[in-house]
C-alpha positions as CSV (number, residue, x, y, z in Angstrom):
1,M,4.9,13.8,-37.7
2,R,5.7,12.8,-34.1
3,P,3.8,14.8,-31.4
4,R,6.1,17.1,-29.4
5,V,5.6,16.6,-25.7
6,A,7.1,18.6,-22.8
7,I,7.2,17.1,-19.2
8,V,7.2,19.9,-16.6
9,G,7.1,19.8,-12.8
10,T,9.9,17.5,-11.8
11,V,13.4,18.0,-10.5
12,G,14.6,16.3,-13.7
13,L,16.3,13.2,-15.0
14,P,17.9,10.8,-14.3
15,A,15.5,10.3,-11.4
16,A,17.2,10.7,-8.0
17,Y,13.9,11.2,-6.2
18,S,10.7,9.4,-5.8
19,G,7.2,10.2,-7.2
20,F,7.0,12.4,-10.2
21,E,10.7,12.0,-11.1
22,T,10.3,8.2,-11.2
23,L,7.1,8.7,-13.3
24,A,9.0,10.9,-15.8
25,E,11.9,8.4,-15.9
26,H,9.6,5.5,-16.8
27,L,7.6,7.5,-19.3
28,V,10.7,8.3,-21.4
29,R,11.9,4.8,-21.1
30,Y,8.6,3.4,-22.3
31,N,8.6,5.9,-25.1
32,E,12.0,4.7,-26.1
33,R,10.9,1.0,-25.9
34,Q,8.1,1.8,-28.3
35,G,10.4,3.3,-30.9
36,L,10.0,7.0,-29.8
37,P,6.5,7.6,-31.1
38,A,6.6,11.0,-29.3
39,Q,9.3,13.6,-29.3
40,V,9.7,14.2,-25.6
41,A,11.5,17.0,-23.7
42,V,11.9,17.0,-19.9
43,Y,12.6,20.1,-17.9
44,C,15.2,19.8,-15.3
45,S,16.7,22.1,-12.5
46,T,20.3,23.0,-13.1
47,R,20.7,23.2,-9.4
48,A,20.0,19.5,-8.9
49,F,22.6,18.1,-11.3
50,E,26.4,18.5,-11.5
51,E,26.3,16.6,-14.9
52,R,23.8,17.9,-17.4
53,P,23.4,15.6,-20.4
54,A,21.5,16.9,-23.4
55,A,19.5,13.7,-23.8
56,Y,18.3,10.7,-21.8
57,H,16.7,7.6,-23.2
58,G,15.6,9.4,-26.3
59,A,14.3,12.4,-24.5
60,E,15.7,15.9,-24.7
61,L,16.7,17.4,-21.4
62,R,16.2,21.2,-21.0
63,Y,17.6,23.0,-18.0
64,V,16.1,25.9,-15.9
65,N,18.3,27.7,-13.4
66,L,15.8,27.7,-10.6
67,D,15.1,25.3,-7.7
68,A,12.3,22.9,-8.6
69,N,10.9,22.6,-5.0
70,N,9.5,24.9,-2.3
71,A,8.3,28.4,-3.1
72,S,10.4,28.7,-6.3
73,S,8.5,25.7,-7.8
74,I,5.8,28.1,-9.1
75,L,8.3,30.2,-11.1
76,Y,10.2,27.1,-12.1
77,D,7.2,25.5,-13.6
78,A,6.0,28.7,-15.3
79,V,9.4,29.3,-16.9
80,S,9.5,25.7,-18.1
81,M,6.1,26.1,-19.7
82,V,7.0,29.3,-21.4
83,S,10.1,27.6,-22.8
84,A,8.0,24.7,-24.0
85,L,5.7,27.0,-25.9
86,R,8.7,28.7,-27.5
87,H,9.8,25.3,-28.7
88,G,6.4,24.8,-30.3
89,V,5.3,21.8,-28.3
90,D,2.0,20.1,-29.0
91,T,1.3,18.9,-25.4
92,I,2.5,19.9,-22.0
93,L,2.3,17.3,-19.2
94,L,2.3,19.2,-15.9
95,L,3.2,17.1,-12.9
96,G,1.7,18.7,-9.8
97,V,-0.2,21.9,-9.5
98,S,2.6,24.3,-8.4
99,G,2.8,26.0,-11.7
100,A,-1.0,25.9,-12.5
101,I,-1.3,29.7,-11.9
102,A,0.3,30.1,-15.3
103,L,-2.2,27.9,-17.2
104,P,-4.7,30.6,-18.1
105,F,-1.9,32.5,-19.8
106,V,-0.7,29.4,-21.5
107,R,-4.2,28.7,-22.8
108,L,-4.5,32.4,-24.0
109,F,-1.3,32.4,-26.0
110,S,-1.1,28.8,-27.2
111,R,-3.1,26.0,-28.7
112,A,-0.9,23.4,-26.9
113,R,-2.8,20.6,-25.1
114,I,-2.4,20.8,-21.3
115,V,-2.5,17.6,-19.3
116,T,-2.1,17.9,-15.6
117,N,-1.5,15.3,-12.9
118,I,-3.0,17.0,-9.9
119,D,-1.2,14.7,-7.4
120,G,-2.8,13.6,-4.1
121,I,-5.0,16.5,-3.0
122,E,-1.9,18.1,-1.5
123,W,-3.8,21.0,0.2
124,R,-5.5,18.5,2.6
125,R,-2.2,17.3,4.1
126,E,-1.6,18.3,7.7
127,K,1.9,19.7,7.0
128,W,0.4,22.5,4.9
129,Q,-1.2,25.4,6.8
130,G,-2.3,29.0,6.2
131,L,-1.1,30.6,3.1
132,A,0.6,27.4,1.7
133,K,-2.7,25.5,2.0
134,W,-4.6,28.3,0.3
135,V,-2.1,28.4,-2.6
136,L,-2.2,24.7,-3.1
137,R,-6.0,24.6,-3.1
138,T,-6.3,27.5,-5.4
139,S,-3.7,26.0,-7.7
140,E,-5.6,22.7,-7.8
141,R,-8.8,24.6,-8.8
142,I,-7.0,26.5,-11.6
143,A,-5.4,23.3,-12.8
144,V,-8.7,21.5,-13.1
145,R,-10.3,24.5,-14.8
146,W,-7.7,25.3,-17.3
147,S,-6.3,21.8,-18.3
148,H,-7.6,20.0,-21.3
149,A,-7.3,16.7,-19.4
150,V,-6.7,15.9,-15.7
151,V,-4.9,12.8,-14.4
152,A,-5.7,11.3,-11.1
153,D,-3.6,8.5,-9.7
154,N,-6.3,6.9,-7.5
155,G,-10.0,6.2,-7.9
156,A,-10.7,8.2,-4.8
157,I,-9.2,11.3,-6.4
158,V,-11.3,10.6,-9.5
159,D,-14.3,10.7,-7.3
160,Y,-13.1,13.9,-5.5
161,V,-12.5,15.8,-8.8
162,R,-15.9,14.8,-10.1
163,E,-17.7,15.7,-6.9
164,T,-15.8,18.9,-6.3
165,Y,-15.4,20.3,-9.8
166,G,-17.8,18.4,-12.0
167,V,-14.9,17.2,-14.1
168,D,-14.1,13.6,-15.2
169,S,-10.4,12.8,-14.9
170,A,-8.3,10.0,-16.3
171,M,-7.3,7.4,-13.7
172,I,-3.6,6.5,-14.3
173,A,-1.7,5.1,-11.3
174,Y,2.0,4.3,-11.0
175,G,4.1,1.4,-12.0
176,G,5.9,-0.7,-9.4
177,D,7.5,-3.5,-11.4
178,H,10.8,-1.7,-11.6
179,A,11.3,-2.7,-8.0
180,L,11.9,-6.3,-9.2
181,S,14.2,-5.3,-12.1
182,M,17.5,-5.1,-10.1
183,E,19.5,-8.2,-9.1
184,P,19.3,-8.7,-5.3
185,G,22.1,-7.1,-3.2
186,V,23.6,-8.0,0.1
187,Y,22.2,-7.0,3.5
188,E,23.6,-8.9,6.5
189,G,21.8,-9.8,9.7
190,L,18.2,-10.1,8.5
191,P,16.0,-12.1,10.8
192,D,14.5,-15.4,9.4
193,R,11.0,-13.9,9.5
194,Y,10.2,-10.2,9.8
195,A,7.7,-7.5,8.9
196,L,8.8,-4.5,6.9
197,A,7.7,-0.8,6.8
198,L,9.2,1.7,4.5
199,C,8.3,5.4,4.2
200,R,9.1,9.0,4.8
201,I,8.9,9.6,8.6
202,E,6.0,11.9,8.8
203,P,2.9,11.9,11.1
204,E,0.5,11.4,8.2
205,N,2.2,8.0,7.5
206,N,1.3,6.8,11.0
207,V,4.8,5.9,11.9
208,H,4.1,6.2,15.6
209,M,1.1,3.9,15.3
210,I,3.1,1.1,13.6
211,L,5.9,1.4,16.1
212,E,3.5,1.2,19.0
213,A,1.9,-1.9,17.6
214,F,5.3,-3.7,17.3
215,A,6.5,-2.6,20.7
216,G,3.7,-4.5,22.4
217,D,4.7,-8.2,22.2
218,P,4.6,-8.5,18.4
219,A,4.1,-11.7,16.4
220,M,7.3,-10.9,14.5
221,P,10.1,-8.3,14.6
222,L,9.9,-5.1,12.5
223,I,12.4,-3.6,10.2
224,F,11.4,0.1,9.6
225,I,13.3,2.0,7.0
226,G,13.0,5.8,6.8
227,N,14.5,9.3,7.1
228,W,14.4,9.4,10.9
229,D,16.8,12.3,11.3
230,R,14.9,14.7,9.0
231,S,12.5,16.0,11.6
232,E,12.0,16.2,15.3
233,Y,9.1,13.8,14.9
234,G,11.4,11.2,13.5
235,R,14.3,11.8,15.9
236,E,12.0,11.4,18.9
237,L,10.6,8.1,17.6
238,K,14.1,6.9,16.8
239,R,15.2,7.7,20.4
240,R,12.2,6.0,21.8
241,Y,12.2,2.8,19.8
242,A,15.7,2.2,18.4
243,G,16.7,0.1,21.4
244,H,13.6,-2.0,21.4
245,A,14.2,-5.8,21.0
246,S,11.5,-6.3,18.4
247,I,12.2,-3.1,16.3
248,R,15.1,-2.3,14.0
249,V,15.1,1.3,13.1
250,V,17.1,1.7,9.8
251,D,18.2,4.9,8.1
252,P,17.3,5.4,4.4
253,I,18.6,2.9,1.9
254,Y,19.1,4.3,-1.6
255,D,20.8,1.2,-3.2
256,V,18.0,-0.4,-5.2
257,A,19.6,-3.9,-5.1
258,T,19.9,-3.8,-1.3
259,L,16.4,-2.6,-1.0
260,R,15.2,-5.4,-3.2
261,T,16.9,-8.0,-0.9
262,I,15.2,-6.6,2.2
263,R,11.8,-6.4,0.5
264,A,12.0,-9.9,-0.9
265,G,13.1,-11.4,2.4
266,S,10.2,-9.9,4.4
267,A,7.2,-12.1,5.5
268,F,4.8,-9.2,5.9
269,Y,4.5,-5.6,4.8
270,V,2.9,-2.7,6.8
271,H,1.9,0.5,5.1
272,G,0.7,3.5,7.2
273,H,0.1,6.2,4.6
274,S,-3.1,8.1,5.1
275,A,-2.9,10.7,2.3
276,G,-1.7,11.3,-1.2
277,G,-3.6,9.0,-3.5
278,T,-1.8,5.9,-4.8
279,N,1.5,5.6,-3.0
280,P,4.4,4.4,-5.1
281,S,6.0,2.4,-2.3
282,L,2.8,0.4,-1.8
283,V,2.4,-0.6,-5.5
284,E,6.2,-1.4,-5.6
285,M,5.8,-3.7,-2.6
286,M,2.7,-5.4,-4.1
287,H,4.8,-6.8,-6.8
288,F,6.7,-8.9,-4.2
289,G,3.5,-10.7,-3.3
290,K,3.7,-10.3,0.5
291,P,0.7,-10.4,2.9
292,T,0.0,-6.7,3.4
293,A,-1.6,-4.6,6.1
294,V,-2.5,-1.0,5.2
295,F,-3.9,1.9,7.1
296,D,-7.6,2.0,6.5
297,C,-8.3,5.0,4.3
298,V,-10.1,5.3,1.0
299,F,-6.8,5.8,-1.0
300,N,-5.3,2.5,0.3
301,R,-8.6,0.6,-0.2
302,K,-8.8,1.8,-3.8
303,T,-5.1,0.8,-4.4
304,T,-5.5,-2.7,-2.9
305,H,-9.1,-3.2,-4.3
306,D,-10.2,-4.1,-0.7
307,R,-8.1,-7.2,-0.8
308,A,-5.4,-6.4,1.8
309,L,-5.6,-6.4,5.6
310,Y,-6.6,-3.1,7.2
311,F,-6.0,-1.3,10.5
312,S,-6.9,2.1,12.0
313,D,-5.0,2.1,15.2
314,A,-2.1,0.3,17.0
315,A,-4.4,-2.3,18.7
316,E,-6.0,-3.3,15.4
317,L,-2.6,-3.6,13.7
318,R,-1.4,-5.8,16.6
319,D,-4.5,-8.0,16.1
320,V,-3.9,-8.3,12.4
321,L,-0.3,-9.3,13.0
322,Q,-1.2,-11.9,15.6
323,G,-3.8,-13.3,13.3
324,A,-1.4,-13.4,10.3
325,A,1.2,-15.2,12.4
326,A,-1.3,-17.8,13.8
327,N,-2.9,-18.5,10.4
328,P,-0.6,-17.5,7.6
329,D,-2.6,-16.8,4.4
330,A,-0.5,-16.8,1.3
331,K,-3.6,-15.9,-0.7
332,I,-3.4,-12.3,0.4
333,G,0.2,-11.9,-0.9
334,A,-0.7,-13.7,-4.1
335,E,-3.7,-11.3,-4.6
336,M,-1.4,-8.3,-4.0
337,K,0.9,-9.6,-6.8
338,R,-2.0,-10.3,-9.1
339,L,-3.4,-6.8,-8.7
340,A,0.1,-5.3,-9.2
341,E,0.6,-7.1,-12.4
342,E,-2.9,-6.2,-13.6
343,H,-2.9,-2.5,-12.7
344,Y,0.6,-1.2,-11.7
345,T,3.2,-1.9,-14.4
346,W,5.1,0.8,-16.3
347,D,3.9,-0.6,-19.7
348,I,0.3,-0.1,-18.6
349,V,1.0,3.4,-17.2
350,G,3.2,4.4,-20.2
351,K,0.6,3.4,-22.8
352,A,-2.2,5.3,-20.9
353,Y,-0.1,8.5,-20.7
354,L,1.1,8.4,-24.4
355,D,-2.5,7.9,-25.5
356,L,-3.7,10.8,-23.4
357,L,-0.8,13.1,-24.5
358,R,-1.6,12.8,-28.2
359,P,-2.8,16.1,-29.7
360,R,-6.6,16.2,-30.3
């Protein structure tokens, strides 16, 4: 009999967001490619979808009439898990710790196996303060204590969970090979040689640092794609740098084909994330085999296996760029691609998850 698995903690499918939604998308696609060895149900928010199909790539879609994000995410996840238990699932995959407060009750009233991906040590992020930080940290503690298995997406998080809670977690990262699956689109006016940065415009992604480096006589122009109008931080940076000769500030691009064209045409990739474990945009870009400079933090070093170029401030990034321009080294890009193919494909990730989700 096929194991019955419920995926809880995402907005739902089809994926229209990054992160956990993309993970859920590729897990059900992998399960389908393997001949549906698991009977999978994915919980979705009715408020995120005008069309609500009953199934998607062999997975059942079940809908909850609550918002999946913000404060309501706790109730959304809890209601989803109660529904999963009523359907007699063998395993619940909980993505994120928002609903972890319900796990002791799930364990009390069910024999279902609980596997939780605890995400990227969310409570440490600067954007969370006060009560929100306390709730996230408490939820993380509950998730580790009451899950049968914990998933960490980065070796640094594996170390953190072991040192903090004395628990060994399964290290399963993200796939990035889907970034190459779409035929290239059209994007006019790209320079012959340019660097690329792509992220949410938040202080922890060191957007200001990257822009400062490229504003000071850079070795090549920068195309920086992000949600600039989402916050005052982004709007201020856009006002300050949008007219700079060496910087092109670009609003979000959601068309995958167009994004592939811009990524493939770049000569260099700059990644400023400082938190959150293994970042999907980094592993996606590694598949393009571009020389890569990343902000020097333990998460990024683990992801790139200490094989990229590293910077900790604008001056260091400027030096890295000048060195790369004066002495181009294709070996760094080739090494990024090798690492991506060896560690960050959805077949590798899908197999690891399905193995972990099997009832014990």
